[in-house]
C-alpha positions in Angstrom: 90.3 63.0 -41.0 86.8 61.6 -40.4 86.7 59.1 -43.3 86.5 55.9 -41.3 83.0 56.2 -39.9 80.5 59.1 -40.4 77.2 59.4 -38.5 75.2 59.0 -41.7 76.9 55.7 -42.3 75.2 54.2 -39.2 73.1 51.5 -40.8 73.1 47.7 -40.7 75.3 47.2 -43.8 78.1 49.2 -42.2 77.8 47.6 -38.8 78.7 44.3 -40.3 82.2 45.5 -41.2 82.9 46.7 -37.7 84.5 44.5 -35.2 85.8 45.0 -31.7 89.1 43.5 -32.7 92.1 45.8 -32.8 94.6 45.7 -35.7 97.7 43.6 -34.7 100.1 46.6 -35.1 98.1 48.8 -32.8 97.6 45.9 -30.3 101.4 45.5 -30.2 101.9 49.2 -29.6 99.6 49.0 -26.5 102.0 46.6 -24.7 103.3 48.3 -21.6 101.0 51.3 -22.1 98.7 52.3 -19.2 96.7 55.1 -20.9 95.4 56.0 -24.3 94.4 59.4 -25.8 90.7 58.8 -26.4 89.1 61.2 -28.9 85.6 62.4 -29.5 84.3 65.1 -31.8 81.7 67.8 -31.7 80.9 70.7 -34.0 83.8 69.7 -36.3 86.3 69.8 -33.5 88.2 66.8 -32.2 89.0 66.6 -28.5 91.1 63.9 -26.7 91.8 63.0 -23.1 93.9 60.4 -21.5 92.0 57.3 -20.4 92.7 53.8 -19.0 91.6 50.8 -21.0 91.6 47.0 -21.0 92.3 44.7 -23.9 90.9 41.3 -23.8 92.4 38.0 -25.0 90.3 38.4 -28.2 92.0 41.9 -28.8 88.8 43.8 -27.9 89.3 47.1 -26.2 87.0 48.5 -23.4 86.7 51.9 -21.8 84.8 52.5 -18.5 83.7 56.0 -17.8 81.4 58.3 -15.8 78.1 58.5 -17.6 78.1 62.3 -17.4 81.6 62.8 -18.8 81.8 65.2 -21.8 83.2 62.5 -24.1 80.3 60.2 -23.3 77.8 62.9 -24.1 79.7 63.5 -27.4 79.7 59.7 -28.2 75.9 59.6 -27.6 75.5 62.1 -30.6 78.5 60.8 -32.6 80.1 57.5 -31.6 83.3 58.2 -33.6 86.5 57.9 -31.6 90.2 57.9 -32.2 92.5 55.9 -29.9 96.1 57.2 -29.9 99.2 55.9 -28.1 100.5 58.9 -26.1 103.7 60.5 -27.2 103.1 60.4 -30.9 102.3 56.7 -31.2 100.0 55.0 -33.7 96.3 55.6 -33.7 93.2 53.8 -34.8 89.7 55.2 -35.6 86.5 53.4 -34.5 83.1 53.7 -33.1 82.0 53.4 -29.5 79.3 50.9 -28.6 77.9 51.1 -25.1 77.6 47.6 -23.7 75.9 45.9 -20.8 78.6 44.2 -18.7 76.2 41.3 -18.0 76.5 40.3 -21.7 80.3 39.8 -21.4 81.9 36.6 -20.3 83.2 36.3 -16.8 86.9 36.7 -17.7 86.2 40.1 -19.4 84.1 41.3 -16.4 86.9 40.3 -14.1 89.5 42.2 -16.2 87.3 45.3 -16.0 86.7 45.0 -12.3 90.4 44.6 -11.7 91.3 47.7 -13.7 88.6 50.0 -12.3 87.9 48.5 -8.9 88.9 51.7 -7.2 85.9 53.4 -8.9 83.5 51.4 -6.8 83.1 48.3 -9.0 85.0 45.8 -6.8 82.9 42.9 -8.1 81.2 42.0 -11.4 77.9 42.6 -9.6 79.0 46.1 -8.6 80.1 46.8 -12.2 76.7 45.7 -13.5 74.9 47.8 -10.9 76.9 50.9 -11.7 76.1 50.6 -15.4 72.4 49.6 -14.8 71.9 52.6 -12.4 73.4 55.0 -15.0 76.3 56.4 -13.0 78.9 54.8 -15.4 79.1 53.5 -18.9 81.1 50.6 -20.3 82.1 51.0 -24.0 83.7 48.7 -26.5 85.6 50.4 -29.4 84.8 48.7 -32.7 87.2 49.3 -35.5 86.7 48.8 -39.3 
């Protein structure tokens, strides 16, 4: 179940094989889906909750969350995640990387702002401020 990425595998050689790009089959299954089941693990137990997401033109997937959320705390200790299409759809395992929205191109920032604008990030500047101030995190899911 946890064979894709283990915490002890977190070194530079393994990071080279991770990309933010989703497999084509999973990307196709996302079409028309508003939410994903997003997993995290702790003490040998996997937990999953529904979450909104955005997929960029480059097939990268981003999650935006409160910094104090339980799954974010779990990801800080173990960045493993499983993304599953609700209703028994396909899933993909990967690793969460927290990113600075200022490092993203304008089009990606605009997608994130459009999706989560009601959370108080109505502009790219607001998004960057929320992440910088520590109230929220922006995460990219990298898959093997």
